[in-house]
Each structure stands twice: as structure tokens, then as C-alpha cells.
C-alpha positions as CSV (number, residue, x, y, z in Angstrom):
1,G,31.1,84.8,91.1
2,E,31.2,83.8,94.8
3,D,30.4,80.3,96.1
4,R,27.8,79.9,98.8
5,E,27.2,76.8,100.8
6,I,24.5,75.6,103.2
7,F,24.7,73.7,106.4
8,P,22.2,71.1,107.8
9,S,19.0,72.5,109.3
10,V,16.4,70.0,110.3
11,K,12.8,70.6,111.5
12,V,10.1,68.1,112.1
13,G,6.3,68.1,112.5
14,T,3.1,67.0,110.8
15,S,-0.6,67.5,110.5
16,Q,-3.6,65.8,108.9
17,V,-4.6,67.0,105.4
18,K,-7.3,65.3,103.4
19,P,-7.7,65.6,99.6
20,L,-10.7,67.2,98.0
21,W,-10.7,64.5,95.3
22,L,-8.6,61.8,93.8
23,F,-8.3,60.7,90.1
24,Q,-6.5,57.5,89.3
25,C,-4.3,57.4,86.1
26,E,-2.9,54.1,84.8
27,D,0.7,54.9,85.5
28,E,2.9,57.3,87.4
29,I,2.8,61.1,86.9
30,R,6.2,62.8,87.1
31,S,5.4,66.2,85.7
32,K,3.6,69.3,86.9
33,V,-0.1,69.5,85.9
34,A,-1.5,72.5,84.0
35,V,-4.7,74.1,85.1
36,A,-6.8,76.4,82.8
37,K,-10.5,77.2,82.3
38,G,-11.6,74.8,85.1
39,I,-9.6,71.9,83.7
40,V,-6.6,70.0,85.1
41,F,-4.3,68.5,82.5
42,A,-2.0,65.7,83.7
43,A,0.6,63.8,81.6
44,A,1.3,60.2,82.6
45,Y,3.7,57.4,81.8
46,D,0.8,55.3,80.4
47,N,1.2,57.5,77.2
48,N,-1.9,59.5,77.9
49,L,-2.6,63.2,78.5
50,Y,-5.7,63.4,80.9
51,A,-8.2,66.2,81.3
52,V,-10.3,66.2,84.4
53,S,-12.5,68.9,86.0
54,A,-10.7,71.0,88.5
55,D,-13.6,71.2,90.9
56,R,-14.5,67.5,91.2
57,G,-11.7,65.6,89.5
58,E,-14.2,64.1,87.0
59,F,-12.8,62.6,83.8
60,L,-13.4,64.7,80.7
61,W,-11.1,63.2,78.1
62,K,-7.7,61.6,77.4
63,F,-5.4,61.7,74.4
64,P,-3.1,58.8,73.7
65,T,0.4,59.5,72.4
66,G,2.7,56.8,71.0
67,K,5.0,56.5,74.1
68,S,5.3,57.7,77.7
69,I,4.9,61.4,78.6
70,G,7.5,62.8,81.0
71,A,7.0,66.5,80.1
72,S,4.5,68.8,81.6
73,P,1.6,70.0,79.5
74,Y,1.3,73.7,78.7
75,V,-1.8,75.8,77.9
76,Y,-1.5,78.6,75.4
77,E,-4.8,80.4,74.4
78,D,-7.3,77.6,73.5
79,A,-4.9,74.8,73.1
80,V,-2.9,72.5,75.3
81,F,0.6,71.4,74.2
82,V,2.6,68.4,75.3
83,G,5.7,66.5,74.2
84,S,6.0,62.8,74.2
85,A,8.8,60.1,74.1
86,D,7.3,59.2,70.6
87,N,9.3,62.3,69.3
88,N,6.1,64.4,68.8
89,L,4.9,67.7,70.2
90,Y,1.1,67.7,70.2
91,S,-1.4,70.6,70.0
92,L,-4.8,69.6,71.3
93,Q,-8.1,71.4,71.7
94,L,-8.7,72.2,75.4
95,R,-12.4,71.2,75.6
96,N,-12.3,67.8,73.8
97,G,-8.7,66.8,73.3
98,R,-9.0,66.7,69.5
99,E,-5.6,67.0,67.7
100,N,-4.9,70.4,66.0
101,W,-1.5,69.3,64.8
102,R,1.7,67.5,65.7
103,F,5.3,68.4,65.2
104,S,8.0,65.7,64.9
105,A,11.4,66.1,66.3
106,Q,14.2,63.5,65.8
107,A,14.2,62.1,69.3
108,P,12.0,61.9,72.4
109,I,10.7,65.2,74.0
110,F,11.0,65.5,77.7
111,S,11.3,69.3,77.7
112,S,8.1,71.0,78.8
113,P,7.0,73.7,76.3
114,S,6.7,77.4,76.8
115,G,4.8,79.9,74.7
116,R,5.2,83.5,73.6
117,F,4.8,85.6,70.5
118,D,2.6,83.0,68.9
119,N,5.4,80.4,69.1
120,I,5.9,77.3,71.3
121,F,9.5,76.7,72.4
122,F,10.8,73.4,73.6
123,G,13.8,71.1,73.5
124,A,14.3,67.5,72.5
125,D,16.8,64.7,73.1
126,D,18.1,65.2,69.5
127,G,20.2,68.1,70.8
128,Y,18.0,70.9,69.3
129,V,15.7,73.6,70.7
130,Y,12.7,74.4,68.5
131,A,10.3,77.3,67.9
132,V,7.1,76.2,66.3
133,N,4.1,78.3,65.2
134,V,1.2,78.0,67.6
135,L,-1.5,77.9,64.9
136,R,0.0,75.8,62.1
137,G,2.7,73.7,63.8
138,A,5.3,74.9,61.3
139,M,8.9,75.3,62.5
140,S,9.9,79.0,62.9
141,W,13.5,78.0,63.7
142,R,15.7,75.2,65.1
143,A,18.8,75.9,67.2
144,N,21.7,73.5,68.0
145,A,22.0,72.9,71.7
146,Y,24.8,70.3,71.3
147,G,23.1,68.1,73.9
148,A,19.6,66.9,75.0
149,D,17.4,69.7,76.5
150,R,15.1,68.4,79.2
151,S,14.5,71.7,80.9
152,T,11.6,74.1,80.3
153,P,12.8,77.0,78.2
154,L,12.5,80.4,79.9
155,I,11.2,83.0,77.5
156,S,12.3,86.5,78.4
157,E,13.1,89.8,76.7
158,E,16.7,88.6,76.5
159,G,15.9,85.4,74.7
160,V,15.2,81.7,75.1
161,I,17.1,80.4,78.1
162,F,17.5,76.7,78.9
163,G,19.9,74.0,80.2
164,T,21.3,70.9,78.6
165,E,22.5,67.4,79.5
166,E,26.0,68.6,78.6
167,G,25.9,71.1,81.5
168,E,25.4,74.2,79.4
169,I,23.0,77.0,80.1
170,Y,22.2,78.8,76.8
171,C,20.5,82.0,75.9
172,K,19.2,81.9,72.3
173,D,17.8,84.9,70.3
174,L,14.0,84.9,70.2
175,S,13.9,85.7,66.5
176,D,16.3,83.2,64.9
177,G,17.7,81.0,67.7
178,K,21.3,82.2,67.4
179,T,23.4,82.0,70.6
180,K,23.6,85.2,72.6
181,W,25.6,83.6,75.5
182,Q,26.3,80.3,77.2
183,V,27.6,79.2,80.6
184,Q,29.2,75.8,81.4
185,T,28.4,74.0,84.7
186,E,30.0,70.9,85.9
187,K,27.1,68.4,85.2
188,A,23.8,68.2,83.4
189,V,21.2,71.0,83.8
190,I,17.7,69.6,84.0
191,S,16.5,72.3,86.3
192,S,14.4,74.9,84.4
193,P,15.7,78.5,84.7
194,A,13.7,81.3,86.5
195,L,14.1,85.1,86.1
196,A,13.8,88.0,88.4
197,E,15.5,91.4,88.7
198,D,17.5,90.6,85.5
199,I,19.0,87.6,87.2
200,V,18.6,84.1,85.8
201,V,18.7,81.3,88.3
202,A,19.1,77.6,87.6
203,G,20.3,74.4,89.3
204,S,22.7,71.8,88.1
205,L,23.4,68.1,88.9
206,D,26.8,69.3,90.1
207,G,25.0,70.3,93.3
208,A,25.1,74.0,92.7
209,V,22.5,76.8,92.1
210,Y,23.8,79.4,89.6
211,A,22.7,83.1,89.4
212,L,23.6,84.7,86.1
213,D,23.2,88.1,84.5
214,A,20.3,87.8,82.1
215,S,21.9,90.0,79.4
216,S,25.5,88.6,79.4
217,G,25.4,85.3,81.3
218,W,28.0,86.6,83.7
219,R,28.0,84.5,86.9
220,I,26.8,86.6,89.9
221,W,27.0,83.8,92.5
222,R,27.0,80.1,93.0
223,Y,25.3,78.4,95.9
224,R,26.3,74.8,96.8
225,T,23.5,72.6,98.0
226,L,25.6,69.5,98.7
227,G,23.2,67.5,96.6
228,A,22.3,67.3,92.9
229,V,19.7,69.8,91.8
230,V,16.8,68.6,89.5
231,S,14.2,70.9,91.1
232,S,13.5,74.2,89.3
233,P,13.8,77.5,91.2
234,L,10.9,79.7,92.2
235,I,11.7,83.3,92.9
236,H,9.4,85.3,95.3
237,K,10.1,88.7,96.9
238,G,13.9,88.4,96.5
239,I,14.2,84.8,97.7
240,V,15.0,81.8,95.6
241,Y,13.3,78.6,96.6
242,I,14.7,75.3,95.2
243,G,15.1,71.7,96.2
244,S,18.1,69.3,96.1
245,A,18.6,65.5,96.1
246,N,20.0,65.4,99.6
247,G,16.5,66.2,100.8
248,Y,16.5,69.9,101.4
249,L,14.3,72.8,100.3
250,H,16.6,75.9,100.2
251,A,15.7,79.5,100.6
252,I,18.4,81.7,99.1
253,D,18.8,85.5,99.0
254,I,18.8,86.4,95.3
255,D,21.2,89.4,95.7
256,S,23.9,87.8,97.8
257,G,23.5,84.1,97.2
258,S,23.5,83.4,100.9
259,R,21.2,81.0,102.7
260,V,18.1,82.3,104.4
261,W,16.9,78.9,105.6
262,A,16.9,75.2,104.6
263,Y,14.4,72.6,105.6
264,Q,15.3,68.9,105.4
265,T,12.7,66.2,104.3
266,N,13.3,62.5,104.5
267,G,13.8,62.0,100.7
268,Q,15.1,63.7,97.6
269,V,13.4,67.0,96.6
270,A,13.2,66.9,92.8
271,S,9.8,68.6,92.9
272,S,9.8,72.4,92.3
273,P,8.2,74.6,94.9
274,A,4.9,76.6,94.6
275,I,3.7,79.5,96.8
276,W,0.3,80.4,98.1
277,G,-0.1,83.1,100.7
278,E,2.7,82.9,103.2
279,T,3.5,79.3,102.6
280,V,5.8,77.5,100.2
281,Y,4.8,73.9,99.1
282,V,7.1,71.2,97.8
283,G,7.0,67.4,97.3
284,S,9.6,64.8,98.3
285,T,10.4,61.3,97.4
286,D,9.6,60.4,101.0
287,G,6.0,60.5,99.8
288,A,5.0,63.8,101.4
289,I,4.0,67.2,100.3
290,Y,5.3,69.9,102.7
291,G,3.9,73.3,103.5
292,L,6.5,75.6,105.1
293,T,6.4,79.2,106.2
294,L,8.1,81.6,103.8
295,E,9.8,83.6,106.5
296,G,11.5,80.8,108.5
297,G,10.9,77.5,106.7
298,D,8.9,76.2,109.6
299,L,6.6,73.2,108.9
300,Q,2.9,74.2,108.8
301,W,1.5,70.9,107.5
302,R,2.4,67.7,105.7
303,F,0.3,65.6,103.4
304,E,1.2,61.9,103.0
305,T,0.7,60.3,99.6
306,N,1.2,56.6,98.9
307,S,4.3,57.1,96.6
308,Q,7.2,59.3,95.8
309,V,6.3,62.9,94.9
310,I,8.5,64.0,91.9
311,A,5.9,66.3,90.2
312,S,5.6,69.9,91.3
313,P,2.5,71.3,92.9
314,A,0.2,73.6,91.0
315,I,-2.0,75.9,93.0
316,I,-5.1,77.7,91.7
317,D,-7.6,79.6,93.8
318,G,-6.3,78.1,97.0
319,V,-6.5,74.5,95.8
320,M,-3.4,72.5,95.1
């Protein structure tokens, strides 16, 4: 595969944006919220999963786990799933937060779950990736990842694709968890893979974004960001959008791996981007959420928060 590299590109500007509502949790939120059936689910480091109304931000319920929650919640049918540092994956009823079941791993769970074929897939710090039955919480299979998995598994026709703290990107068979292919990067892969046009894209703490053939794992290209990549890629109309620790949001052509544009914030971009209309949105540790034009990466607006923005935006019906 061919290496691609970016060069500095700085744009400035701002505008005033006011929130529709604000809900205060008891500790920081580092993960993306889930939104379903008029409810926003937010996981916080105060050990709780919160449910608030999407229209007004009114408290509905909260569920206490045994330790902090760094993973994003995930909604599948009528349940919301979330992993905790107490080693458990929880299945909760959407409307009232009552526990359906819990599944215990052997170490904390910072991997955000994904669901398909009536199974929930997630990784844990015990070095395994799990497939658990949605209804019963029984383990369908467990696969050795030989390192902590803190990325969100990508579930595709090719298999379960994820990264590990050991720098590997794996593709495991959906039915039994056996390894179909694996690729070694130079540092940990916390970035969650994305898929488009049979190309898997993921970032690494080695400062590179990798594009791999989904069926074989063959490297198509590697793009160097010059900063560690925690952000997960978003692929839209042939363009990969992804952040890096040196403050940039990058737009990369998925076919060639060449830079389309790069916008520099004043902090690290660990947040993953979201798109609505012709605008891409992303948070930065400088405390701002940025809205940039898809075509040229020009600043449309910036919303200032009171703290670092590590979580990724979720946009439903024009509301972030």
C-alpha cells in the first residue's frame, strides 16, 4: 500500500450557537450517546447510564453499574446495551431501565457493542471478543484477540472487524469467531473501523489511517496524519472523515488515500465526526464543536462548551 501524508491547513472563524436543552450528569461523558424512540441514552463516569427525553432533555431513568462507563450505549430492538468497567455487559429495557440480563467478562469493558443476527458483539480488556445472544445473554462464541479490544466491532458480511491495544486489526468469522485475516499496525488501534465499497478504514495511535480490503485485509493505502488517531472514521460519498491528536479533522479520498482537505482546531480531535446535510460536525479538546462544509472544510459555525469534547456527536432529525 502507498503512504499518504497531510500538510498544515488552518482556517478560523466562529458563530453563536445556543443549546436547545442541557442535562447535567454527575461526572464526565466520554462516549457517544445513543438515540432511539425519542430517548437519549448517555453513559457517564459516575457509573450510571442515563435516559432522558430527546425533545426536552427531561430525566426518565438511570441505571447504576458497579464502576465507570467509558463505552457507548447501543440500542438493538427494545433493549439498550452498555459495557462497564465492572466487567459486565448489561441489557436493559428501553422504557424503564430494568435489567434484562448481564454478561460477565473477565476484565473491564470499554468496547462499545454492536448488534446483528440476534447477537451482541463486543470486546473486553481480558483480550477476548464476545458474541452474546440478544435475548438470553448466553455466549455464542468467544475469540482470542491477544490484546484488549476498546474499539467498536464492525459487523459486515465479511465478519467481525475490530482493533486491539496490541496494534492488530482482526476480521473474525461471524459464526464461530475464527480469524479470517489480521493486519499489524505500529501502535494500538482504539479507532473503530468503518466500511464502504468493500474497503475497511481504521486509524491507529501510530498516526496513520489504514484502508484495507474487506475480504483479505490487504493494505490498499496508508495516510499519515502526523498525530495519533483515536477518532473513528466516517465514510460519506467516497470521502473518509477522521480526526487526529494534532488537532486536525481530515477529509481523505477513499480510492486514492490522498488528502481532500484538513481543518485544524485548537485541541486534539479524539471525537468521531457526524454529518447532517452538507456539514460535517466534530468535537475537540479545545472545548468546541465545529461545523465544517463537506466540500472544502470551511468553518460554518462553532459551539463552545465548558470542557473538552471527547464524545462524538449524534444527530437525529436535525438535532445534535
